[in-house]
C-alpha positions in Angstrom: 0.0 0.0 0.0 1.2 3.5 -0.7 2.6 5.8 2.0 0.1 8.1 3.7 0.2 10.8 6.3 -2.7 10.5 8.8 -3.5 13.5 11.0 -6.1 13.6 13.8 -7.0 17.1 15.0 -8.9 17.9 18.2 -9.3 21.1 20.3 -6.3 20.2 22.5 -3.9 18.1 20.5 -3.0 16.9 17.1 -1.9 13.3 16.4 0.1 12.6 13.3 0.9 9.1 12.0 3.0 7.8 9.1 1.3 4.9 7.3 3.5 2.5 5.3 3.1 -1.1 4.2 -0.4 -1.4 5.5 0.3 -0.2 9.1 1.2 2.8 11.2 5.0 3.0 11.6 5.2 6.2 13.5 2.7 8.1 15.7 3.4 11.5 17.4 1.2 13.8 19.4 1.5 17.6 19.3 0.0 20.2 21.7 -2.3 22.9 20.3 0.2 25.8 21.1 3.1 27.5 19.4 5.6 24.9 20.4 3.4 22.1 19.3 2.8 23.8 15.9 6.6 24.3 15.4 7.2 20.6 16.2 4.4 19.7 13.8 5.9 21.7 11.0 9.3 19.9 11.5 7.5 16.6 11.3 5.9 17.6 8.0 9.3 18.6 6.6 10.2 14.9 6.8 7.1 13.8 5.0 7.2 15.9 1.8 5.0 15.0 -1.1 3.0 12.4 0.9 -0.8 12.2 0.5 -2.4 13.5 3.7 -5.7 12.4 5.2 -7.0 14.6 8.0 -9.5 13.5 10.6 -11.3 16.0 12.9 -12.9 15.1 16.3 -14.6 18.1 17.9 -17.8 19.3 19.5 -18.4 21.6 16.4 -19.8 18.8 14.3 -23.2 18.7 12.7 -25.1 15.7 11.2 -28.5 15.9 9.4 -30.5 13.1 7.8 -32.8 14.2 5.0 -34.8 12.7 2.1 -34.6 14.3 -1.3 -36.4 13.5 -4.6 -34.6 10.9 -6.7 -32.5 12.6 -9.4 -29.5 12.0 -11.7 -26.4 13.7 -12.9 -26.2 17.5 -12.7 -29.8 17.8 -11.3 -28.8 15.8 -8.3 -25.6 17.7 -7.8 -27.3 21.1 -8.0 -30.1 20.0 -5.6 -27.6 18.6 -3.0 -25.4 21.7 -3.4 -28.3 24.0 -2.7 -29.2 21.9 0.4 -25.7 22.1 1.7 -25.5 25.8 1.3 -28.8 26.1 3.0 -27.7 24.2 6.1 -24.1 25.4 6.4 -23.5 29.0 5.4 -20.4 29.6 7.5 -18.2 26.8 6.6 -16.6 25.2 3.5 -16.0 21.8 5.1 -19.3 19.9 4.4 -20.3 16.8 2.6 -23.4 14.9 1.5 -23.4 11.1 1.5 -26.1 9.1 -0.3 -27.2 6.3 2.0 -29.7 4.6 -0.2 -33.3 4.8 -1.5 -36.4 5.2 0.7 -38.9 2.3 0.9 -41.9 4.5 0.1 -43.7 4.7 -3.2 -41.6 7.6 -4.4 -38.3 5.8 -3.7 -36.6 9.1 -2.6 -32.9 9.3 -1.9 -31.7 9.3 1.7 -28.8 11.6 2.5 -26.4 12.2 5.4 -25.4 15.8 5.5 -22.3 16.5 7.7 -20.1 19.5 8.4 -17.4 20.9 10.6 -19.1 24.1 11.8 -15.8 25.7 13.2 -13.3 25.9 10.3 -10.9 27.8 12.5 -10.2 24.6 14.5 -8.1 23.2 11.6 -7.1 26.4 9.8 -3.5 26.7 11.2 -2.8 23.0 10.9 -4.2 22.8 7.4 -2.2 25.8 6.3 1.0 24.2 7.6 0.3 21.2 5.4 -0.7 23.2 2.3 2.4 25.5 2.7 4.6 22.5 2.0 2.8 21.5 -1.1 1.6 18.2 0.4 -1.5 16.8 -1.4 -4.5 16.7 0.8 -6.6 13.6 0.0 -9.5 14.4 2.3 -10.9 15.8 5.5 -13.2 13.5 7.6 -15.1 13.6 10.8 -14.0 11.1 13.5 -17.4 9.4 14.0 -17.7 8.6 10.3 -14.2 7.1 10.3 -15.1 5.1 13.5 -17.9 3.4 11.6 -15.2 1.1 10.2 -15.0 -0.5 13.7 -18.2 -2.4 13.1 -16.7 -4.3 10.3 -13.5 -5.0 12.1 -15.2 -6.0 15.3 -18.0 -7.9 13.5 -20.7 -6.4 15.7 -24.3 -7.7 14.8 -26.4 -5.6 17.2 -29.4 -3.7 15.7 -29.0 -0.7 18.1 -25.3 -0.1 19.0 -23.8 2.7 21.1 -20.1 3.0 20.7 -18.5 4.7 23.7 -14.8 5.7 23.9 -13.0 8.0 26.3 -11.0 10.9 24.7 -8.9 13.6 26.2 -11.6 16.2 25.5 -14.5 14.1 26.9 -16.6 11.1 26.1 -17.4 10.2 22.5 -20.8 8.4 22.1 -21.7 7.2 18.5 -25.0 5.5 17.7 -25.5 3.0 14.9 -28.8 1.5 13.8 -28.6 -1.6 11.6 -24.9 -1.0 11.2 -25.5 2.5 9.8 -24.3 5.7 11.4 -27.1 7.8 13.0 -25.7 10.1 15.7 -22.5 11.1 17.5 -21.9 13.2 20.6 -18.7 14.5 22.2 -19.4 15.5 25.8 -17.5 18.0 27.8 -17.0 16.9 31.4 -14.7 15.5 34.0 -14.3 11.8 33.7 -10.8 11.6 35.0 -11.5 10.8 38.7 -12.4 7.1 39.3 -15.1 7.9 41.8 -17.0 10.0 39.3 -16.3 7.9 36.2 -19.0 5.3 36.6 -21.7 7.8 37.3 -20.5 10.0 34.5 -20.6 7.1 32.0 -24.1 6.0 33.1 -25.5 9.6 32.9 -24.1 10.2 29.4 -25.4 6.9 28.1 -28.9 7.7 29.6 -28.8 11.2 28.2 -28.0 9.8 24.7 -30.9 7.3 25.0 -33.3 10.2 25.8 -31.9 12.2 22.9 -32.4 9.3 20.5 -35.9 8.9 21.8 -36.6 12.6 21.3 -35.4 12.3 17.7 -37.6 9.3 17.2 -34.5 7.3 16.2 -35.0 4.7 18.9 -37.5 4.2 21.7 -36.6 3.7 25.3 -38.2 0.2 25.2 -35.9 -1.0 22.5 -32.8 -3.1 23.4 -29.5 -1.3 23.2 -26.0 -2.7 23.1 -23.2 -0.5 24.5 -19.7 -1.2 23.2 -17.1 0.3 25.5 -13.7 0.9 23.9 -11.1 0.4 26.7 -7.7 0.9 25.1 -6.0 1.2 28.5 -7.7 -1.7 30.4 -8.9 0.7 33.0 -12.7 0.7 32.6 -13.7 -2.7 34.1 -15.6 -1.1 37.0 -17.3 1.4 34.7 -18.5 -1.4 32.4 -19.9 -3.3 35.3 -21.5 -0.2 36.8 -23.2 0.7 33.5 -24.6 -2.8 33.2 -25.7 -2.8 36.8 -27.5 0.6 36.7 -29.1 0.0 33.2 -30.5 -3.6 33.2 -32.3 -2.9 29.8 -29.0 -2.7 27.9 -26.0 -4.9 27.3 -22.6 -3.4 28.0 -19.6 -5.1 26.3 -16.1 -4.0 27.0 -13.2 -4.4 24.6 -9.8 -4.3 26.3 -6.4 -3.5 24.8 -5.4 -7.1 23.8 -8.8 -7.7 22.1 -8.6 -4.4 20.3 -5.0 -5.1 19.2 -5.9 -8.6 18.0 -9.1 -7.7 16.0 -7.8 -4.4 14.5 -4.2 -5.6 13.8 -2.6 -2.7 15.8 0.1 -3.0 18.4 -0.3 -2.1 22.1 2.3 0.7 21.9 0.1 2.6 19.4 -3.0 2.0 21.5 -1.3 3.5 24.5 0.2 6.4 22.5 -3.1 8.2 21.6 -6.8 7.6 21.8 -6.9 8.6 18.1 -4.5 5.8 17.1 -7.5 3.4 16.5 -9.3 5.9 14.3 -6.1 6.8 12.3 -5.5 3.1 11.8 -9.1 2.7 10.4 -8.5 5.8 8.2 -5.3 4.3 6.8 -7.1 1.1 5.9 -10.0 2.8 4.1 -11.1 6.4 3.7 -14.9 6.9 4.2 -17.1 8.4 1.5 -18.0 11.4 3.4 -15.2 13.8 2.5 -15.5 17.4 3.8 -12.7 18.8 1.8 -13.7 21.3 -0.9 -12.4 21.0 -4.4 -9.9 23.9 -3.9 -8.3 22.0 -1.1 -7.9 18.8 -3.1 -6.3 20.4 -6.2 -2.8 19.2 -5.1 -4.1 15.7 -4.6 -5.8 15.6 -8.0 -2.5 16.6 -9.5 -0.7 14.0 -7.4 -3.1 11.3 -8.7 -2.6 12.4 -12.3 1.2 12.2 -11.8 0.9 8.7 -10.3 -1.3 7.7 -13.2 1.3 8.9 -15.7 4.0 7.0 -13.9 1.8 3.9 -13.9 1.1 4.3 -17.6 4.9 4.7 -18.3 5.6 1.7 -16.2 3.0 -0.3 -18.1 4.5 0.8 -21.4 7.9 -0.2 -20.2 6.7 -3.6 -19.3 4.9 -4.0 -22.6 8.1 -2.8 -24.5 10.1 -5.4 -22.5 7.7 -8.1 -23.3 7.7 -7.1 -27.0 11.5 -7.1 -27.1 11.6 -10.5 -25.5 9.1 -11.8 -28.0 11.1 -10.4 -30.9 14.3 -11.9 -29.5 12.6 -15.3 -29.2 11.2 -15.0 -32.7 14.7 -14.0 -34.0 16.2 -17.1 -32.4 13.5 -19.3 -33.8 13.9 -17.7 -37.3 17.7 -18.2 -37.1 17.1 -21.9 -36.3 14.7 -22.1 -39.2 17.2 -20.5 -41.5 19.9 -23.0 -40.5 17.5 -25.9 -41.0 16.5 -24.5 -44.4 20.1 -24.2 -45.4 20.8 -27.8 -44.5 17.7 -29.0 -46.4 18.8 -26.9 -49.4 22.2 -28.6 -49.4 20.7 -32.0 -49.0 18.3 -31.4 -51.9 21.1 -30.0 -54.1 23.2 -33.1 -53.5 20.2 -35.3 -54.3 19.5 -33.3 -57.5 23.1 -33.6 -58.6 22.9 -37.3 -58.0 19.7 -37.6 -60.0 21.0 -35.5 -62.9 24.0 -37.7 -63.3 21.5 -40.4 -64.4 19.9 -38.3 -67.2 20.7 -39.0 -70.9 23.2 -36.8 -72.7 21.6 -33.4 -73.7 22.2 -31.9 -77.2 23.9 -28.9 -75.6 24.9 -27.7 -72.2 22.4 -26.5 -69.6 23.9 -23.0 -69.8 23.1 -22.8 -73.5 19.6 -24.0 -72.9 19.2 -21.3 -70.2 20.4 -18.6 -72.6 18.1 -19.8 -75.3 15.1 -19.6 -73.0 16.1 -16.1 -71.9 16.5 -14.9 -75.5 13.1 -16.2 -76.3 11.6 -14.5 -73.3 13.2 -11.2 -74.3 12.0 -11.5 -77.9 8.5 -12.2 -76.6 8.7 -9.2 -74.2 10.0 -6.8 -76.9 7.5 -7.9 -79.6 5.5 -5.0 -81.1 2.3 -4.8 -83.1 0.6 -1.9 -84.9 -2.2 -2.0 -82.3 -1.4 1.4 -80.9 -1.4 3.1 -84.4 -4.6 1.4 -85.3 -6.3 2.7 -82.1 -5.1 6.2 -82.8 -6.5 6.0 -86.4 -9.7 4.6 -85.2 -10.3 7.5 -82.8 -9.4 10.1 -85.5 -11.7 8.4 -88.1 -14.7 8.5 -85.8 -14.8 12.3 -86.1 -13.7 12.3 -89.8 -16.2 10.0 -91.7 -15.1 11.4 -95.1 -11.6 9.9 -94.7 -11.1 6.5 -96.2 -7.9 4.5 -95.5 -6.7 2.5 -98.6 -3.4 1.3 -97.4 -1.4 1.3 -94.1 2.3 0.8 -93.7 3.9 0.3 -90.2 7.4 0.0 -89.0 9.1 -0.3 -85.5 12.7 0.5 -85.6 15.4 3.1 -85.2 14.5 5.0 -88.4 11.1 6.0 -89.6 9.2 4.3 -92.4 10.3 5.7 -95.8 8.1 8.5 -97.2 9.4 11.1 -99.7 8.2 14.7 -99.7 7.0 14.8 -96.2 5.8 18.1 -94.6 5.8 18.1 -90.7 2.9 19.2 -88.6 3.9 20.0 -84.9 2.5 17.6 -82.3 2.6 17.6 -78.5 6.2 18.1 -77.3 8.0 14.9 -76.3 9.9 14.4 -73.1 13.4 15.7 -73.2 16.5 13.6 -72.8 15.6 10.8 -75.2 18.4 8.4 -75.9 20.0 8.5 -79.4 19.1 5.5 -81.6 16.0 4.6 -79.6 13.4 2.5 -81.3 10.0 4.0 -82.2 6.9 3.2 -84.2 6.0 5.0 -87.5 3.2 4.5 -90.0 2.5 5.6 -93.6 -1.2 6.2 -94.1 -2.5 6.1 -97.8 -6.1 7.4 -98.0 -8.5 9.5 -99.9 -11.6 11.7 -99.3 -14.9 10.2 -100.2 -17.1 11.4 -101.7 -15.1 13.8 -103.8 -16.8 16.2 -106.3 -13.7 18.2 -107.4 -13.6 20.6 -104.5 -9.9 20.4 -103.7 -10.0 23.2 -101.1 -12.6 21.3 -99.0 -10.7 18.0 -99.5 -7.4 19.6 -98.3 -9.1 21.2 -95.3 -10.6 17.7 -94.4 -7.2 16.1 -94.7 -5.4 18.7 -92.6 -8.1 18.4 -90.0 -7.6 14.7 -89.9 -3.8 15.2 -89.5 -4.3 17.8 -86.8 -6.5 15.4 -84.8 -3.8 12.8 -85.0 -1.2 15.3 -83.9 -3.3 16.2 -80.8 -3.0 12.6 -79.4 -0.5 12.5 -76.5 1.2 9.3 -77.8 2.0 11.0 -81.2 5.4 12.6 -81.7 4.7 14.2 -85.1 2.5 14.0 -88.2 4.0 14.6 -91.7 1.9 15.4 -94.8 3.6 13.4 -97.6 1.1 13.9 -100.4 -2.1 16.1 -100.9 -4.7 15.8 -103.7 -3.4 19.1 -105.1 0.1 20.5 -105.0 -0.2 23.9 -103.4 3.5 24.8 -103.6 3.6 28.5 -104.7 6.9 27.9 -106.6 5.1 25.8 -109.3 3.6 27.3 -112.5 -0.2 27.3 -112.9 -1.7 25.5 -115.9 -5.2 24.2 -116.9 -8.3 24.7 -118.9 -11.2 26.8 -117.7 -13.6 24.8 -119.8 -13.0 21.7 -117.7 -15.9 20.8 -115.4 -14.8 20.1 -111.8 -17.8 17.8 -111.4 -16.4 15.4 -114.1 -14.6 13.3 -111.5 -11.1 12.6 -110.1 -9.9 11.5 -106.6 -8.6 13.3 -103.5 -5.7 11.0 -102.5 -3.3 11.8 -99.7 -0.5 10.3 -97.7 0.4 10.9 -94.0 3.5 9.9 -92.0 2.6 9.2 -88.4 5.5 8.9 -85.8 4.8 7.6 -82.3 6.7 8.8 -79.2 9.3 6.1 -78.1 8.5 4.4 -74.8 10.1 5.9 -71.7 
């Protein structure tokens, strides 16, 4: 269990205990004066950054039991917060604990409202703790912490009055069906033996009357009084209480029995009456925490830091496991590799033994391998005019007047032969092409149909067809080799104006198509 600092504050003294390994290892008492506060601060300096749980036992305690409509979430928090402010306007140390649901038809929620009505009682001590940056985990009232005695002592009584003698008076705490109902801290002289029996009997009787007035328990009901005798000095008082109150059972628990059932040593029981309650607080903190959120900021930060450390530790363990797994797999793979190498050597020797029995081959295995490789390369480098035909097909779809009569195709370092070619610019090819690179080229022999002697229209159709081919991204260039009419301005003009252009003729042309070489 983690280390804790347990502090019990009363009007006269402060008891501080250091919790380690599931038990109290050090317990000191400080007087409520300047000297005691100075010693207390020195004690805190030796316990830096330790979560601190504070318990308060004083007369200025208030407990209220109320029933509120059943609600959830923020509605419940708002309703309970308003109720707390209504009851306790002059203190910030207050809490509301949900006890359960009512048995009526509405099934309302039952709450215990508790508060320390005198904040000045703990102000100086709390300031000394906060000044050293120690995380405050909670502030609890002593009777609420003492409820843990019922589980440790395994008490089964329906109505139980827990009586313990403190330095400031007699603490009487009432439980009904093992649930806290009331606590009183009396102020009186119980130190003289001749007055102690009468004093105990009177306070127990007064408590019974008070419970009867609150309608918590009637005077006719059976009551069990559990007397905590940490110093083995209340034997006569226990007998006197039982003798004067025949309607109740008085059970005394001595030092040895308390030490055995609670797991606390006799030295601690003798050191302080608060040692029992601090031990219970170390084992388990109650739900009723009076500390406001502003007081617990340091503890929330402490918890977040511990959570980060735990997460880092978990990641380290996971990384170690992962590393171990990888090492194991590496060793296993290394073994598999060695086994595979041995199997390969064995199979290779068996193959060599088998091949010695094969008939004589027409050539060596190396030559056969080279032959297969050459055949594979020839198959991989084989080319067909499929790309050129696809380009022509797309261009012919939008040029129905163009008819292809003959198509020549070549794949090589040089283009297909075509005299008198005139180049049309196509999309620029990628720079850096290697010299002597193979490429595709095609010679397209076609005509315009139907042709009625209009050479200008035929030439426009042919040039449009060539332009569409040049726009294809795979085309490097398109060269016009032949047109139906030679439009060279250097030639002389001849002809007969009497000739009828409708008489016939053809509009033949030739185009040279060059495809970009593969990258």
